[in-house]
C-alpha positions as CSV (number, residue, x, y, z in Angstrom):
1,M,28.8,29.2,33.9
2,E,29.0,25.4,34.5
3,R,25.3,25.4,35.6
4,N,24.3,27.2,32.4
5,I,26.2,24.7,30.3
6,L,24.5,21.8,32.1
7,K,21.1,23.4,31.5
8,R,21.8,23.8,27.9
9,R,23.0,20.2,27.5
10,Y,19.8,19.0,29.2
11,W,17.6,21.1,27.0
12,L,19.4,19.9,23.8
13,F,19.0,16.3,25.0
14,F,15.3,16.8,25.7
15,V,14.7,18.3,22.2
16,A,16.6,15.4,20.6
17,V,14.4,12.9,22.4
18,L,11.2,14.7,21.2
19,I,12.4,14.7,17.6
20,T,13.3,11.0,17.8
21,M,9.9,10.1,19.2
22,A,8.1,12.1,16.5
23,V,10.1,10.5,13.7
24,S,9.6,7.0,15.0
25,C,5.8,7.5,15.1
26,S,5.6,9.0,11.6
27,K,7.2,6.2,9.6
28,S,6.0,2.8,8.4
29,H,8.2,0.1,7.0
30,E,8.3,1.7,3.6
31,G,7.5,5.4,4.1
32,P,5.5,7.9,6.1
33,Y,1.9,7.3,7.3
34,Y,-0.6,9.4,5.4
35,N,-3.1,9.4,8.3
36,Y,-1.9,8.3,11.7
37,Q,-5.3,8.6,13.4
38,N,-7.4,7.3,10.5
39,K,-9.1,4.1,11.8
40,N,-12.7,4.3,10.5
41,A,-12.9,7.1,7.9
42,V,-16.1,7.2,5.9
43,Y,-16.3,8.5,2.3
44,E,-19.7,9.4,0.9
45,G,-19.3,8.0,-2.5
46,N,-18.1,4.8,-4.2
47,T,-14.5,3.5,-4.2
48,Y,-13.7,4.9,-7.6
49,E,-14.9,8.3,-6.6
50,F,-12.8,8.1,-3.4
51,L,-9.7,7.6,-5.5
52,Q,-10.7,10.6,-7.7
53,S,-11.1,12.8,-4.6
54,Q,-7.5,12.3,-3.3
55,N,-5.9,15.3,-5.0
56,G,-4.1,13.3,-7.7
57,L,-2.5,10.8,-5.4
58,F,-4.1,7.9,-7.3
59,D,-4.0,9.2,-10.9
60,S,-1.9,6.3,-12.1
61,L,-4.2,3.8,-10.5
62,L,-7.2,5.4,-12.0
63,L,-5.5,5.3,-15.4
64,V,-4.9,1.6,-15.3
65,I,-8.3,0.9,-13.9
66,D,-9.8,2.7,-16.8
67,R,-7.7,0.6,-19.2
68,V,-8.8,-2.8,-17.8
69,P,-12.2,-4.0,-19.2
70,D,-15.0,-4.1,-16.7
71,L,-12.8,-3.2,-13.7
72,M,-14.1,0.3,-13.3
73,D,-17.6,-1.1,-12.9
74,T,-16.3,-3.5,-10.2
75,I,-14.5,-0.7,-8.3
76,K,-17.6,1.5,-8.5
77,N,-20.4,-1.0,-7.7
78,Y,-19.2,-4.2,-6.1
79,D,-18.4,-5.1,-2.5
80,I,-14.6,-5.1,-2.6
81,T,-11.6,-4.3,-0.5
82,L,-9.0,-2.3,-2.5
83,F,-5.4,-2.1,-1.5
84,A,-4.6,1.1,-3.2
85,P,-1.1,1.7,-4.7
86,N,-0.4,5.4,-5.1
87,N,1.4,7.1,-8.0
88,Q,4.9,6.4,-6.6
89,C,4.2,2.7,-6.6
90,F,3.7,2.8,-10.4
91,T,6.7,5.1,-10.8
92,N,8.9,2.6,-9.0
93,A,7.7,-0.2,-11.3
94,L,8.1,1.8,-14.5
95,N,11.5,3.1,-13.6
96,N,12.8,-0.5,-13.1
97,L,11.1,-1.7,-16.3
98,N,12.6,1.1,-18.4
99,E,16.0,0.9,-16.9
100,L,16.0,-2.8,-17.9
101,R,14.7,-1.9,-21.4
102,A,17.4,0.8,-21.8
103,T,20.1,-1.9,-21.3
104,Q,18.4,-3.9,-24.1
105,H,18.2,-0.8,-26.4
106,K,14.4,-0.9,-26.3
107,M,12.0,2.1,-26.2
108,P,10.6,3.0,-22.8
109,L,7.0,2.1,-22.0
110,S,4.3,3.9,-20.1
111,L,1.1,3.0,-18.3
112,K,-0.8,3.9,-21.5
113,N,0.9,1.2,-23.6
114,I,2.0,-1.6,-21.4
115,D,0.5,-5.0,-22.1
116,L,-3.2,-5.0,-21.1
117,V,-3.5,-8.7,-20.3
118,E,-0.6,-8.6,-17.9
119,L,-1.8,-5.4,-16.4
120,D,-5.2,-7.0,-15.7
121,T,-3.4,-10.0,-14.1
122,L,-1.4,-7.8,-11.7
123,L,-4.0,-5.2,-10.9
124,C,-6.6,-7.8,-9.9
125,R,-4.3,-8.9,-7.1
126,Y,-5.0,-5.6,-5.3
127,V,-8.7,-6.1,-5.4
128,I,-10.2,-8.6,-2.8
129,P,-13.9,-9.4,-3.0
130,G,-15.7,-8.7,0.4
131,N,-14.7,-6.4,3.2
132,Y,-11.6,-7.0,5.3
133,V,-11.4,-4.4,8.0
134,T,-8.5,-4.6,10.5
135,D,-10.9,-5.8,13.2
136,S,-11.6,-8.9,11.1
137,L,-7.9,-9.8,11.0
138,V,-6.9,-9.2,14.7
139,E,-7.6,-12.7,15.9
140,F,-5.5,-14.4,13.2
141,S,-1.9,-14.1,14.5
142,D,-0.5,-15.8,11.4
143,G,-2.8,-13.8,9.1
144,I,-5.2,-15.2,6.5
145,S,-5.2,-16.2,2.9
146,V,-7.7,-14.5,0.6
147,S,-8.6,-14.9,-3.0
148,S,-8.1,-11.9,-5.3
149,L,-10.5,-10.7,-8.0
150,R,-11.2,-12.6,-11.1
151,Y,-8.3,-15.1,-11.2
152,D,-8.7,-16.6,-7.7
153,Y,-5.1,-15.8,-7.0
154,K,-4.1,-16.2,-3.3
155,M,-2.9,-13.2,-1.4
156,H,-2.2,-12.9,2.3
157,L,-3.3,-10.4,5.0
158,R,-1.8,-10.0,8.4
159,Y,-2.7,-7.4,11.0
160,N,0.0,-5.4,12.9
161,R,0.0,-2.7,15.5
162,Q,3.1,-0.6,15.5
163,D,4.9,0.6,18.6
164,A,4.9,4.3,19.4
165,N,6.4,6.6,22.1
166,G,7.9,3.6,23.8
167,Y,4.6,1.8,24.2
168,Q,4.4,-1.7,22.6
169,N,1.5,-1.9,20.2
170,G,0.6,1.7,21.0
171,G,1.0,3.0,17.4
172,P,-1.0,3.0,14.2
173,Q,-2.7,-0.1,12.8
174,E,-1.3,-1.6,9.6
175,I,-1.9,-4.6,7.4
176,E,0.9,-6.7,5.9
177,F,-0.2,-7.3,2.3
178,S,1.7,-10.1,0.7
179,D,1.9,-12.0,-2.6
180,P,2.9,-15.5,-1.5
181,K,3.9,-16.5,-5.0
182,N,2.1,-19.7,-4.6
183,S,4.5,-20.8,-1.8
184,I,3.9,-21.7,1.8
185,F,7.4,-20.5,2.7
186,E,7.4,-16.8,3.7
187,R,10.9,-16.3,2.6
188,Y,9.6,-16.4,-1.0
189,W,6.8,-13.9,-0.3
190,V,6.8,-10.3,-1.4
191,T,5.2,-8.0,1.2
192,T,4.1,-4.4,1.4
193,Y,2.4,-2.4,4.1
194,T,-0.5,-0.1,4.5
195,T,-0.1,3.5,5.5
196,S,-3.7,4.1,6.3
197,V,-6.5,1.6,6.9
198,N,-10.3,1.2,7.0
199,V,-11.5,3.9,4.7
200,H,-15.2,2.9,4.2
201,T,-16.9,3.9,0.9
202,N,-20.5,3.3,-0.3
203,N,-19.6,0.0,-1.8
204,G,-16.5,-1.2,-0.1
205,L,-13.3,-0.6,1.8
206,V,-9.9,1.0,0.9
207,H,-6.5,0.5,2.5
208,L,-3.7,2.8,1.3
209,L,-0.3,1.3,0.5
210,S,3.1,2.7,1.1
211,G,4.8,4.6,-1.7
212,G,7.8,2.4,-1.2
213,H,5.9,-0.5,-2.8
214,E,6.6,-1.5,-6.4
215,F,3.4,-2.2,-8.2
216,G,3.2,-5.8,-9.3
217,F,5.1,-7.4,-6.4
218,G,8.3,-7.8,-8.3
219,E,6.7,-9.2,-11.5
220,F,6.1,-6.0,-13.4
221,S,9.3,-5.8,-15.4
222,G,9.3,-9.5,-16.3
223,R,5.7,-9.5,-17.5
224,M,5.8,-6.2,-19.4
225,N,9.3,-6.5,-21.0
226,K,8.3,-8.6,-24.0
């Protein structure tokens, strides 16, 4: 009887360890990884078409791209790196905006009627001219500063390799994508993380952002609540 109890305890412990390992390998800082093994995926089409092909995951992003003048042409035809916020990122931002507006007895807003100038300003921060694959960032331990589309606004990229199964740097690659807020002090930066990296399209590169990110790097409510 005692031997059976010991065997059962050992088995339960073994199962618990396996579950813990699986969970630790499937999470990023802000949510689950969409594609753990995706290092160098290739999509036969332009970046805009890639977003369209993702089963509705980027419908909100496509909607705002369509609203901003000339941005669709850039996403389709120019050499860019897109840090792609999914639908949840926009939901996070809209929820916070409309909760604020409710306290002020204002009508809720949607992506179809928010201020277009401010939308353009924020959206362009997610579009970086040129190709920034993870390999190009590895050697910069402190990351690099890059200029975003149209307004030459400075964003920051830093490469990370997550731990997995007890092995240091044995997990998925990720990029810390930060809005430095024009400050050299990192405590003022707002940072999000990728869940999948290095998706190559015919005209550029896409890194997918975590659904825990709030579109606009904390500026959405302030800019849109006018």
